[in-house]
N, C-alpha and C positions, 0 to 999 in steps of 0.2 A: 605594785594592786596585786598584781596575777597569784603572785604564790600565794596571797593570806585566800582571797579567791576560794586556790582550791583546794584552802586546807578547810576550810567553810563549810565547801562541798564534799569532802571529802568524811566532814563529821555531819553534818545531813544523812548521806547513808547508813552510816554507823548508826546514826539515831532507829534511820527505818529502819533494820536489820537488827537491832533489835529491841524494838516493837515489834515485830514479826518473833521474832524467835521468840518473847515472850504472849505473844498471842495460841503460838503452837506448844511447847512449853504448860501455858495450863491449859487451854485446849485438852494434851495427853494428860492431860493428870485427870481431866475431867472423866477422861473414858477409865480412868484405872479406879476412880473410886469405882464405879458404875458396877464397869463388869470386873469386875475385882476378883469376886466367885469366883462368876460364871471362867474366867480364864484359870484360875488357878484349878477347879475342877477337866480342862479340856486341859491342865498340862498333869493332872493327875494319870484321869487313863490313856493318854502318853507318853508317860514312863512304861504306864502297867505292860502296854500291848508293844512298848518293846522290850520289857522281861523274858513274855514269854514269847 
């Protein structure tokens, strides 16, 4: 019985981690879409400063 308990506990942790990962990924995607143009502008201006 102990082995089964450990397995279910491991899968429970795995599912929790997976859910957190998906929430985090979705949050990052939202930020990328909303701030995409701003990030691009910052990246290009940063490159210009590096050239000089």
